[in-house]
C-alpha positions, 0 to 999 in steps of 0.5 A: 112839484117834482115827480118821477115815472119809472120808464123801465126797471131802475130808469126814471123820468124826473119832471115838474107836474105843474108844467105838463104837456096836457092838463094833466100835469103828469101825462106822458102824452105828446104836447106842449113842451116840458122839462125832463131830466132821466136817471138811469141806475146800475149795480154800482152807480147812477147817471143823471142826465141833465139838469132841465127841470127848474126846481131847486131840489133835484139833487135831493130828490134824487137821493129818494130813488137811489142810493148809489153815487150819482154822476151828472152828465150834461146833454149840452151847455144851454141853461135850461139844461143846467138849472142850479148846477152850481149846486154840484161839485162835478159834472161830465159834458162834451168839451166843445160846450164848456164855453157855454158854462164858462162864458154864460149863453143866451143872456144868461150870466156863467155858472158860478161856482162852476163844478169841476168839468169832466169830458166825455167824447164820442164813443165813450161808455159810461159804465154803471155796473151791469148797465152801459150807456154809449155817448153819441156826439152829434153837433148842431143844437150846440157843437158839444151836443150828445146823446146817451144810448142805453142798449140794455133797454134800447133806449136813446136819451137825446137831449135837445138833438133829436126832438119834436122841437129843434133849436139850431145853429146858434153857435156855429152853424153845422150844415143841414147835409151833415147833421142829416147824415149824423141822423142816419147813422143814428138810425143803425144804433140799437134803440126802439124809442128815444126821450127827449129833454122837452117832451115826456113821450116815448118817440118812436125811432121811426120819427127819425125818418120824419125828422130827416125828410122835413129838414132835407126837403121842406125846411130849406123852402120855408121862408117864415121867421121867428122872434125869440127872446135873447136870440133875436130873429131866426128862420122858422118851420113848423108842420103838424099837430103838437099833440100827434107825431106828425108834429115838427118845429125848427128855429134855425140859423141858415147856413 
């Protein structure tokens, strides 16, 4: 069942209470992976960031939270961020991920009918009236992965790019050194916490240091593998407790 939590004024996390991070289906604690979309409402219009909740009525649910026009923005083109995308007329995303919608991905067919695709590029600003969202492009999870920076509330919506669980390099490998350099540049941005698509908790900005350190030092030394459905065998590294902020998990294609 869909539910929402107001993170700050007019910014909502929307998720599924049947699939929570803990036994409490509406918990905001770190824990098991979840699927989360985010609604950011300004004076003139709103942004719905990702269709990451696998329930068909999110479009109607959003109308109960705002009567303003809603722009759908995708952090990237993977199917678990595009649930029921065919119900929408327009979508905004980075051009480098358009092929995932047009051609299909990870064993899933193309989106049909596919909405009209509008492009967002690094440095673009989405204006919501009194509320501005900066688009940040960081390839790695996919070629066109983007994040949204909300300077007004010092929040970062990170999709699957900054996360406690990272799937990396399925559609072309960006060297870890380049990816980490992008994450280090991200540290210079004005935000205090970030919200990912698969953790409901507010992850502190300091977690970026932890994530970068693991990728630069420990991940390359790992020799473990994991078998993922529709994907195959990937290299794998995991560390820490999923119910705390010392957890990091990455399945990746080597350079």
